[in-house]
LUMSEKOL-18014 format. One record per residue (C-alpha): chain; y, x, z. Coordinates in Angstrom, 1 decimal, decimal comma. Layout:
! LUMSEKOL-18014
  unit   north    east      up
     A       Y       X       Z
...
//
This chain:
! LUMSEKOL-18014
  unit   north    east      up
     A     0,0     0,0     0,0
     A     3,5     1,3    -1,0
     A     5,4     2,5     2,1
     A     9,1     1,8     1,8
     A    11,3     4,3     3,8
     A    14,3     4,5     1,5
     A    16,1     1,8    -0,5
     A    18,8     2,3    -3,1
     A    21,0    -0,5    -4,3
     A    23,1     0,1    -7,4
     A    26,2    -2,0    -7,1
     A    28,4    -2,6    -4,0
     A    29,8    -5,9    -4,9
     A    29,4    -9,5    -3,7
     A    25,6    -9,5    -3,9
     A    24,6    -5,9    -3,3
     A    26,9    -5,2    -0,3
     A    26,0    -8,2     1,9
     A    22,3    -8,2     0,9
     A    21,7    -4,6     1,7
     A    23,7    -4,9     5,0
     A    21,4    -7,6     6,2
     A    18,3    -5,8     5,1
     A    19,5    -2,7     7,0
     A    20,3    -4,8    10,0
     A    16,8    -6,4    10,0
     A    14,8    -3,3     9,0
     A    16,2    -0,4    11,2
     A    13,3     1,8    10,2
     A    14,4     1,8     6,5
     A    17,3     3,8     5,2
     A    19,4     1,7     2,9
     A    22,0     3,3     0,6
     A    24,4     1,3    -1,5
     A    25,9     3,2    -4,4
     A    28,7     2,4    -6,8
     A    30,9     4,5    -9,2
     A    34,0     2,8    -7,9
     A    35,3     5,3    -5,4
     A    37,8     3,0    -3,9
     A    35,2     0,3    -3,3
     A    32,9     2,7    -1,5
     A    35,8     4,1     0,5
     A    36,6     0,5     1,6
     A    33,0     0,0     2,7
     A    33,2     3,1     4,8
     A    36,6     2,4     6,3
     A    36,7     2,5    10,1
     A    38,8    -0,7    10,0
     A    36,2    -3,3     9,3
     A    38,9    -5,8     8,3
     A    39,4    -3,7     5,1
     A    35,9    -4,3     3,8
     A    36,2    -5,0     0,1
     A    34,4    -8,4     0,5
     A    35,3   -11,1     3,0
     A    32,4   -13,0     4,3
     A    32,2   -14,6     7,8
     A    29,9   -12,4    10,0
     A    29,7    -9,6     7,5
     A    31,8    -7,0     9,4
     A    29,6    -7,5    12,5
     A    26,4    -6,8    10,5
     A    28,0    -3,7     8,9
     A    29,2    -2,5    12,3
     A    25,7    -2,7    13,6
     A    23,9    -0,9    10,8
     A    26,4     1,4     9,1
     A    25,8     5,0    10,0
     A    22,5     4,2    11,5
     A    20,5     3,2     8,5
     A    23,1     1,7     6,2
     A    25,1     4,1     4,0
     A    27,6     3,7     1,1
     A    28,0     6,5    -1,4
     A    29,1     7,4    -4,9
     A    26,2     9,8    -5,4
     A    24,0     7,5    -7,5
     A    21,5    10,2    -8,6
     A    20,7    11,3    -5,1
     A    20,1     7,8    -3,9
     A    17,9     7,0    -6,8
     A    15,9    10,2    -6,4
     A    15,3     9,5    -2,6
     A    14,3     5,8    -2,9
     A    10,9     4,2    -3,3
     A    12,6     0,9    -4,0
     A    15,7     0,4    -6,2
     A    17,8    -2,8    -6,4
     A    19,9    -3,3    -9,5
     A    22,9    -5,5    -8,5
     A    25,6    -4,8   -11,1
     A    27,8    -7,1   -13,0
     A    26,4    -9,2   -15,9
     A    29,5   -10,8   -17,3
     A    29,5   -13,2   -20,3
     A    29,8   -11,3   -23,6
     A    33,3   -11,1   -25,0
     A    32,3    -9,6   -28,3
     A    29,6    -9,7   -31,0
     A    26,5   -11,9   -31,2
     A    26,4   -14,4   -28,3
     A    30,2   -14,0   -27,6
     A    31,3   -16,4   -25,0
     A    27,8   -17,4   -23,9
     A    25,2   -14,7   -23,7
     A    25,1   -12,3   -20,7
     A    26,3    -8,8   -21,4
     A    23,5    -6,5   -20,3
     A    25,1    -3,1   -21,0
     A    25,4    -2,3   -17,3
     A    21,8    -3,2   -16,7
     A    20,7    -0,9   -19,5
     A    22,9     1,9   -18,2
     A    21,2     1,6   -14,8
     A    17,8     1,6   -16,3
     A    18,5     4,8   -18,3
     A    19,9     6,5   -15,2
     A    16,9     5,5   -13,1
     A    14,6     6,8   -15,8
     A    16,5    10,1   -16,1
     A    16,7    10,8   -12,4
     A    13,3     9,6   -11,1
     A    10,6    12,1   -10,3
     A     8,3     9,7    -8,3
     A     7,0     6,2    -8,9
     A     9,6     3,4    -8,1
     A     9,8    -0,3    -7,6
     A    12,8    -1,6    -9,5
     A    14,2    -5,0    -8,6
     A    16,5    -7,2   -10,7
     A    19,0    -8,6    -8,2
     A    21,7    -9,5   -10,7
     A    21,6   -12,9   -12,4
     A    19,9   -12,2   -15,7
     A    18,6   -14,1   -18,7
     A    14,9   -14,7   -19,1
     A    12,9   -11,7   -20,4
     A    15,4    -9,0   -19,1
     A    12,6    -7,4   -17,2
     A    10,8    -6,8   -20,5
     A    13,8    -4,8   -21,7
     A    14,0    -2,9   -18,4
     A    10,3    -2,0   -18,7
     A    10,7    -0,9   -22,3
     A    13,6     1,5   -21,3
     A    11,9     2,8   -18,2
     A     8,5     3,3   -19,7
     A     9,8     5,0   -22,9
     A    12,5     7,3   -21,4
     A    10,9     8,5   -18,2
     A     8,7    11,6   -17,8
     A     5,4    10,0   -16,7
     A     6,9     8,2   -13,8
     A     5,4     4,7   -13,2
     A     7,7     1,7   -12,5
     A     7,0    -1,8   -11,3
     A     9,7    -4,3   -12,3
     A    10,4    -7,2    -9,9
     A    12,8   -10,1   -10,2
     A    14,3   -11,3    -6,9
     A    17,4   -13,2    -7,7
     A    20,0   -14,0    -5,1
     A    20,7   -17,6    -3,9
     A    23,9   -16,9    -2,0
     A    26,9   -19,2    -1,6
     A    30,1   -17,2    -1,1
     A    31,6   -18,1     2,3
     A    28,1   -18,5     3,8
     A    26,4   -15,4     2,3
     A    25,4   -13,8     5,6
     A    23,9   -17,0     7,0
     A    22,2   -17,6     3,6
     A    20,6   -14,1     3,9
     A    19,7   -14,3     7,6
     A    18,4   -17,9     7,4
     A    17,4   -18,2     3,7
     A    15,6   -21,4     2,7
     A    13,7   -19,4     0,2
     A    13,4   -15,9    -1,3
     A    12,0   -15,6    -4,8
     A     9,9   -12,6    -5,9
     A     8,6   -12,4    -9,4
     A     6,3    -9,6   -10,6
     A     3,4    -8,8   -12,9
     A     0,1   -10,5   -12,0
     A    -1,7    -7,1   -12,0
     A    -3,0    -5,2    -8,9
     A     0,1    -2,8    -9,2
     A     2,5    -5,7    -9,6
     A     1,0    -7,7    -6,7
     A     1,3    -4,6    -4,5
     A     4,9    -4,2    -5,4
     A     5,6    -7,8    -4,7
     A     3,9    -7,4    -1,3
     A     6,1    -4,4    -0,5
     A     9,2    -6,5    -1,0
     A     7,6    -9,5     0,8
     A     7,0    -7,3     3,8
     A    10,7    -6,4     4,0
     A    11,9   -10,0     4,0
     A     9,0   -10,9     6,5
     A    10,9    -8,8     9,1
     A    13,0   -12,0     9,8
     A    11,9   -14,8     7,5
     A     8,7   -17,0     7,8
     A     6,3   -16,1     5,1
     A     6,2   -19,6     3,7
     A     9,8   -19,2     2,6
     A     9,0   -16,1     0,5
     A     7,8   -17,4    -2,8
     A     5,9   -15,2    -5,3
     A     5,9   -16,1    -9,0
     A     5,6   -14,3   -12,3
     A     8,7   -12,4   -13,5
     A     9,7   -15,0   -16,1
     A     9,6   -17,9   -13,7
     A    11,7   -16,0   -11,2
     A    14,4   -15,2   -13,8
     A    14,6   -18,7   -15,1
     A    14,6   -20,3   -11,7
     A    17,9   -18,6   -10,8
     A    19,7   -19,8   -14,0
     A    18,4   -23,3   -13,7
     A    19,1   -23,6    -9,9
     A    22,8   -22,9   -10,6
     A    22,8   -25,2   -13,6
     A    21,4   -28,1   -11,5
     A    24,1   -27,5    -8,8
     A    26,9   -27,2   -11,3
     A    25,6   -30,4   -13,0
     A    26,0   -32,3    -9,7
     A    29,6   -31,1    -9,3
     A    30,5   -32,1   -12,9
     A    28,8   -35,4   -12,5
     A    30,8   -36,4    -9,4
     A    34,0   -35,0   -11,0
     A    33,4   -37,3   -14,0
     A    33,3   -40,2   -11,7
     A    36,5   -39,1   -10,0
     A    38,4   -39,8   -13,3
     A    36,9   -43,3   -13,4
     A    37,8   -43,9    -9,7
     A    41,5   -43,0   -10,4
     A    41,6   -45,7   -13,1
     A    40,1   -48,3   -10,9
     A    40,3   -49,4    -7,2
     A    37,4   -47,2    -6,3
     A    37,6   -44,2    -3,9
     A    35,6   -41,1    -4,9
     A    34,8   -40,2    -1,3
     A    33,3   -43,6    -0,6
     A    31,3   -43,4    -3,8
     A    30,1   -39,9    -3,0
     A    29,0   -41,1     0,5
     A    27,1   -44,0    -1,0
     A    25,4   -41,8    -3,6
     A    24,6   -39,1    -1,1
     A    23,0   -41,5     1,3
     A    20,1   -42,0    -1,2
     A    17,4   -39,6     0,1
     A    16,3   -39,0    -3,4
     A    19,7   -37,5    -4,2
     A    21,2   -36,1    -1,0
     A    24,8   -35,4    -0,1
     A    25,2   -31,7    -1,1
     A    27,4   -30,7    -4,0
     A    28,8   -34,2    -4,3
     A    32,3   -33,2    -3,2
     A    34,8   -34,0    -6,0
     A    37,4   -31,4    -6,6
     A    39,6   -29,7    -9,2
     A    36,5   -28,0   -10,5
     A    33,9   -25,3    -9,7
     A    34,6   -21,6   -10,0
     A    32,9   -18,4    -8,9
     A    30,9   -15,8   -10,6
     A    27,7   -17,7   -11,2
     A    27,9   -21,3   -12,3
     A    29,8   -21,1   -15,5
     A    28,2   -17,8   -16,5
     A    24,7   -18,9   -15,9
     A    25,1   -22,3   -17,7
     A    26,6   -20,5   -20,7
     A    23,7   -18,1   -20,6
     A    21,3   -21,0   -20,4
     A    23,1   -22,7   -23,4
     A    22,8   -19,5   -25,4
     A    19,1   -19,1   -24,7
     A    18,4   -22,8   -25,7
     A    20,4   -22,3   -28,9
     A    18,6   -19,1   -29,7
     A    15,3   -21,0   -29,4
     A    16,4   -23,8   -31,6
     A    16,8   -26,3   -28,7
     A    20,1   -27,7   -29,8
     A    19,9   -31,0   -27,9
     A    19,1   -29,1   -24,7
     A    21,9   -26,7   -25,3
     A    24,4   -29,5   -25,9
     A    23,3   -31,3   -22,7
     A    24,0   -28,3   -20,5
     A    27,2   -27,3   -22,3
     A    28,6   -30,7   -21,4
     A    28,6   -29,5   -17,7
     A    31,1   -26,8   -18,6
     A    33,2   -29,2   -20,8
     A    33,5   -31,6   -17,9
     A    34,5   -28,8   -15,5
     A    37,2   -27,6   -17,9
     A    38,4   -31,2   -18,4
     A    38,8   -31,6   -14,6
     A    41,1   -28,6   -14,3
     A    43,2   -29,7   -17,3
     A    43,3   -33,2   -15,9
     A    44,6   -32,0   -12,6
     A    47,3   -29,8   -14,2
     A    48,3   -32,6   -16,6
     A    48,6   -35,1   -13,7
     A    51,1   -32,7   -12,0
     A    53,2   -32,5   -15,1
     A    53,1   -36,2   -15,8
     A    54,0   -37,1   -12,2
     A    56,9   -34,7   -12,1
     A    58,6   -36,7   -14,8
     A    56,7   -35,0   -17,7
     A    58,2   -31,6   -17,2
     A    57,8   -28,7   -14,7
     A    60,1   -26,4   -16,5
     A    62,3   -24,5   -14,0
     A    60,5   -26,2   -11,1
     A    58,8   -24,5    -8,2
     A    55,2   -25,5    -7,3
     A    53,4   -24,2    -4,2
     A    49,7   -23,4    -4,5
     A    47,9   -23,4    -1,2
     A    44,8   -21,4    -1,9
     A    43,8   -19,1    -4,8
     A    40,2   -18,1    -4,0
     A    37,6   -20,3    -5,8
     A    36,4   -21,6    -2,4
     A    37,1   -21,2     1,3
     A    35,8   -18,3     3,4
     A    35,8   -15,8     0,5
     A    38,3   -13,5    -1,3
     A    36,5   -13,9    -4,6
     A    38,7   -15,3    -7,4
     A    36,3   -15,1   -10,3
     A    36,7   -18,3   -12,5
     A    38,8   -19,8    -9,8
     A    40,3   -23,2   -10,8
     A    43,6   -21,9    -9,4
     A    44,2   -19,4   -12,2
     A    43,6   -22,0   -14,9
     A    45,8   -24,6   -13,4
     A    48,5   -22,0   -12,8
     A    48,2   -20,9   -16,4
     A    48,8   -24,4   -17,7
     A    51,8   -25,0   -15,5
     A    53,2   -21,5   -16,2
     A    53,0   -22,3   -19,9
     A    55,3   -25,2   -19,1
     A    57,6   -22,6   -17,4
     A    56,9   -23,6   -13,9
     A    57,3   -21,1   -11,1
     A    54,1   -20,9    -9,0
     A    54,5   -19,8    -5,4
     A    51,0   -18,9    -3,9
     A    49,7   -18,5    -0,4
     A    46,1   -17,6     0,2
     A    44,9   -16,1     3,5
     A    42,4   -13,6     2,0
     A    43,3   -12,9    -1,7
     A    45,5    -9,9    -2,4
     A    48,5   -10,3    -4,6
     A    47,3    -7,8    -7,1
     A    44,2    -9,9    -7,7
     A    46,3   -13,0    -8,4
     A    48,3   -11,2   -11,1
     A    45,1    -9,7   -12,5
     A    43,7   -13,2   -12,8
     A    46,5   -14,6   -14,8
     A    46,9   -11,5   -16,9
     A    43,2   -11,8   -17,7
     A    43,8   -15,1   -19,5
     A    46,2   -13,2   -21,8
     A    48,5   -16,2   -22,3
     A    51,7   -14,4   -21,5
     A    53,0   -10,9   -21,1
     A    52,5    -9,1   -17,8
     A    56,3    -9,3   -17,3
     A    56,4   -13,0   -17,8
     A    53,5   -13,5   -15,3
     A    55,4   -11,6   -12,7
     A    58,5   -13,7   -13,2
     A    56,6   -17,0   -12,9
     A    53,9   -16,1   -10,2
     A    55,3   -15,5    -6,7
     A    52,7   -14,7    -4,0
     A    53,8   -15,4    -0,4
     A    52,5   -14,2     3,0
     A    53,6   -17,2     4,9
     A    52,5   -20,8     4,0
     A    55,7   -22,4     5,2
     A    57,8   -20,0     3,2
     A    55,6   -20,7     0,2
     A    56,3   -24,5     0,5
     A    60,1   -24,1     1,0
     A    62,3   -25,8    -1,6
     A    59,4   -26,6    -3,9
     A    59,0   -29,7    -5,9
     A    55,3   -30,1    -5,3
     A    52,3   -28,6    -3,4
     A    48,9   -28,2    -4,9
     A    45,8   -27,6    -2,8
     A    43,5   -25,3    -4,8
     A    41,2   -24,0    -2,1
     A    39,7   -25,9     0,8
     A    40,8   -23,5     3,6
     A    40,4   -25,2     7,0
     A    43,7   -23,9     8,2
     A    45,6   -26,2     5,8
     A    44,6   -29,2     7,9
     A    46,4   -27,8    11,0
     A    49,8   -27,1     9,4
     A    52,9   -28,8    10,7
     A    53,3   -31,1     7,6
     A    56,5   -32,7     9,0
     A    58,1   -29,2     9,0
     A    56,9   -28,6     5,4
     A    58,2   -32,0     4,3
     A    61,6   -31,3     5,8
     A    62,0   -28,2     3,7
     A    60,8   -29,5     0,3
     A    62,6   -31,0    -2,6
     A    62,5   -34,8    -2,6
     A    60,5   -36,7    -3,6
     A    57,9   -34,4    -2,0
     A    54,6   -34,4    -3,9
     A    51,2   -33,2    -2,7
     A    48,3   -32,8    -5,2
     A    45,2   -32,3    -3,2
     A    42,7   -30,7    -5,6
     A    40,0   -30,4    -2,8
     A    40,6   -33,6    -0,9
     A    41,0   -31,7     2,4
     A    44,1   -33,5     3,7
     A    44,6   -36,9     5,2
     A    46,5   -38,7     2,6
     A    47,5   -41,7     4,8
     A    49,1   -39,4     7,4
     A    51,0   -37,5     4,7
     A    52,3   -40,7     3,2
     A    53,5   -41,9     6,6
     A    55,6   -38,7     6,8
     A    57,1   -39,5     3,4
     A    54,9   -37,4     1,0
     A    53,7   -38,8    -2,4
     A    50,0   -37,9    -2,1
     A    47,6   -37,6    -5,0
     A    43,9   -36,7    -4,2
     A    41,1   -36,3    -6,6
     A    39,4   -39,6    -7,4
     A    41,8   -41,6    -5,1
//
């Protein structure tokens, strides 16, 4: 049986960092080294001030404090970590392609391939290589081809063990996972490799929660799990538009639907739209795979989830413009929240940047407060959309460190992230310092609209 004493994880991002921190915490006898070529990111992981960790997750700094320096290490020396490890996790970015065949839908696997070639070049002993990034079906086959054909007689076992983390609850999702998926070859060597990884997770999880499958089932399960969750969000959001045209209330409808035990209440929260690194990317990848296999109707079905999500963001922005007398030119609008969800500093595919982009195109000034997102990231997000020049974006996007200052003299407030702290604000004070009439557009339905209207606000929630 393979004895695991050293683990290497390539990629110190939102998946690799927290996952390896928890493994190190739960397996003190195993040395875990997280490597990344980004020197600043590694420096942040090693910073004595744990509030400066590059990723914000509740409970993460406590886990890192316990394990870092004992058996958890962060380094830029990728070759050394690969050479020392018996088990290597690949947890690098797999963005949607922006060029060539599959542009806009297929996953870009160039970083995965670079990792495979580096592992093959450095390795002198047999390794277990684990796909941790979200990958299209049959990526393991490509990994195996590279490793087997470019290494010098070293044997590799390829496993798929996709993450099922929700940002904002990632540490709890790791420590109390409802399932861990491990896919491998159904050969004696493959089964042994799967058992080696199973034994690691069995340090803290019941064995019935550790599911073993073949590689292809594991890869596809990740894509389709995210697709199913995103489908629920887009489904309830489609009904929110209908509710706004009738006397129905989306929260009452959601509660009634969620009470059905066959459906359940999770992911039936209507909002301005889903964001994050996984949902859109994985659905587009699934659409591309279906198109490639000639399954046009299946591809169209899943693509509609993305179309509905985009519609919801545009509908929200258009409602702001329409309500503010069909123009926001020269007007100030406060955004409370920029992260794609609460309890994270991740802004990938955040609805905020798309809504801001639409309003900024109409020459609105957007004043933003978010408790965890850095100003540089906000500017990077709107620059990424490439709608205006960097200079124009800096003129129209104004980050603020204080929420009350952000709301001062604005024509409207838009809630873009469901941070709990927003509920506890002195809304009377905010109202007193706003332009009148004072509008609140609650893109996450986190505030009590009736209370705000008693103060004098014009309140607009999603699906209300």
